[in-house]
N, C-alpha and C positions, 0 to 999 in steps of 0.2 A: 856695603854688604847687605844692609837691611832691604834695599830695593831689590837687589839680586834675589834674595830669599823670598820676597813677596812675588816677584816675577816667576820664580820657579814653582812656588805654591799655586799660582794661577794656572800655569801650564799643566800641572799635574791634575788640577781640578777640571780643566777643560778635557783632558784625556779620559778621566773617570766619567764625566758627563756623556761623552761620545759612546763609551762602552755601554752605560746604563740605557741610553736612549735607543740604541740599536736593539737591545733585547726587549725593551718595553714595546717598541712598534711591532716586533715579531709577536709578542703575546697578544697585543690588541687585535692585530689582523686575524689571528686564530679565533679570539672570543667574538668579535663582531660578525664574522662570517658564520660562526656557529649559531649566533642569535638571529641572524637575518636582518641586522639593523643597517646595512649599507643603503643609503639614500633616504633614511628616515630620520636623520639627525640634523638639526640646524644650529641651535644655540648651545654653547659649551662654556663651562666654568672650569679653570685649571687652578688648583690649590697647591701652593707650596713651592712653586718654581716660576720661572720666567716665561712659561708658555712652551715648554720643552718639546712637546709632540704635537702642537696644534696644526702646524703646516702639514705634517704627515697625516694626521687625523682627517683633515679636510680632504685629502686625496683618497684615503682608505674609505671614508664614509660618503664620498661623492658630494661634498658640500660646496655649493656655489655661492651662497650668502649666509645670512645668520650672524648673530652676535657672539662675541668672545669676551669673557671677563677673566682677568688674571688676579687672583687673590695671593698676595705674598707680603712679607714684612716690609720689604723695600725693593726698589729697582736697582739692579746691579749691572756692571759692565758685562759680566758673563751672560746676561740675559740675551744679548745680541747673538751670541754663539749658541745658546740653548735653543732659541726660537729659529735660528738659521736665517735671520732677517735683521738688517740694520734698523728697519722701521718697526714701530709697535704693531702687533698683530691683534690687539684687543684693548679693552678698557681696563686700566690698571686700578685696582681697589687695595689701598694699604690695609693690611690685616695684622693684628697683634696675636701671635699664636700663644702668648702667655695669658691672654684675656679673650676667650672664644665667644665673641658677641655675634649679633645678627649682622646681615650685610644689606646694602641698599639695592637689592635685586628683587624684582616683583615675584610674588608667589606663582608657582606653577608655570614659569616662563622658560625653564631650561630643560633641554633634552639629555644633556650628558654632563656629569660632574666627574672630573678625574682628580685624584690625589695621589701623587707619586711619593710624597714625603711620608715617612712612617707615622702612623697614628699613635704608635707607642711613645712618640716623643711629646705628645700634647698633654696638658694638664688633665689627668684622668677624672678629676671631680667635675670637670667642665664638658667632658666627652659627650654626655647625653644631649646637652643643649647645642653642641657642634653638629651632631647628627640630625637633630630636629631642624636646624637651619638648612641643611642640605635637603632634607625631606620636604621642607616648605617650598623651596625654589624649584624643585623638580616637577615636571608635568607628570600626569598619570602615564604609567608605562615608561617614564624617563629612567636613566641608568646612572648609578653611582659605582664608579670603578676605582679601586684602590689596591695597594700591594702591602702585604704584611708577612712577617715571619710565622711559620708554624712552630711556635716556641714551646716545644716539649721541654719538660724539666732538665733533661740531659743535654739539651741544645743550648740552654741559656749561657753557660760559660763561654762557649764559642761565640755567641752572639755579642757578648760583652767585648771579647777580644777583637772581634771583626769591626765594631764600632770604634774602639780605640785606635785601631790601625787606620781606618778610614779618616778619623779626625787628624791624625798625624799627617797623613798623605795630603789632605786638603787644607792643612795649615790652621786648624782650629786651636785657639788658645787654651792653656791649662784650666783657667777658671770656668770656661764654657764646657770643657770635657768633664770636669768633676760635678758640675751642676746639671749635666744632661739628663733629661727624663728618658728612662728606658723601661716603660711598663710593658714588658713582653707578655703575650697571651698566645694560646693555641688558636688555630684558625676557627675551631668550633666556638670558642669563647668570643671571638670577634663577630662571628655570625650571630651569636645570641644577643650581643649588644645592639646590632643592626635590627634584628627582628623585634626586639623589645620596643624600639622607637616606631615600628610600623613598616619598615622596608620588607619587600618580598624577595626571598632568596631565589636566584636563578639556578643555583647549583652548578654554575659554570665557572671554571677556574683554569688558570694556566701557570705552570711552574717555570721558573727561571732555569735554564739548562746549566748543569754542572755547577750549581750553587750549594755549597755545604751549609749555608745559613737557611736553606729552605724557604726562600722568599717566593710568595705565591701571589698572583694577580686574581682578584675576586671581583665579581660584579653583582650588584643588587638592583 
């Protein structure tokens, strides 16, 4: 029975990933077309997943070569499904999201950093050094793209419930659930954090359709 439960949790996780990826691609197409960045990006860093949108990004941005770095806590079987490829699509760099240190990537060498995991899950006292790491590796005019909830005070109870339901659906254990960091902020507060480090706000964003948690894709 444990095997069946584990298999069922994996299937539900895969379905959830497919739904998320489809909407993320739609949002990114809108943003990159608006900014006019198609054909101008080569090197990409993907943070917090197995390279979920890299293949699609290469098509959207007309990338023929360039390097890809995958920053995640570990490699998983579901990475194959996330990246839609049996073979690795970049250099994997193990990264401990409980200890936000620097990474072995040269300064000013990356055109695009994407982070689909919620920044609200990271240790908030280390957030500034995490942003400074991203700022360091980005080239001038490079882009940092991430998604966050516009966590107005009245929305926070719904966000907590949504996270609990997501954890149940994807098979997260009870201990991880109760210890999960959920440092929700409004979008303007997130923008202020980025500007404080030196990022330039593009004021370009795209909202996820029909999402009661008000999840917004932002680019700096």
